[in-house]
Residue, then its C-alpha position, 0 to 999 in steps of 0.5 A: m513509469p516514473i520512479v517516485s521518491e519515498d517522501t513524495a509517496s508518503a506525502a501523497v498518502r498522507a494528503c489522501q488520508a487527510a481527504g478521507i480516501q482509502v488508500k490501496m497499494i498494488t506491488g510486485n514485491y513479496a508480501l512481507t516486503a509490500v507490508t514493510i513499505a506500506r507501513r513506512m509510507g504511513l499505511g496501516q497506522t489505524e488499521e492492519v496492513l493486508a498483503y495478498t499474493g498473486h496466488k491469492l488474488a487469482q483464487m478471490s472472486d470479483 
């Protein structure tokens, strides 16, 4: 998987949001780290950033 710079990823997030696309992020980081990264990339500007651990996801139903 290619590594994308934060600037490139942030620009992609902004473009998606401008087009009305609701952006979701999946990462293997700890929840607090994931929230921090999401905010730096422009997610959560108008709503709360939610982070679910793998354990929480496993408990959710489809």
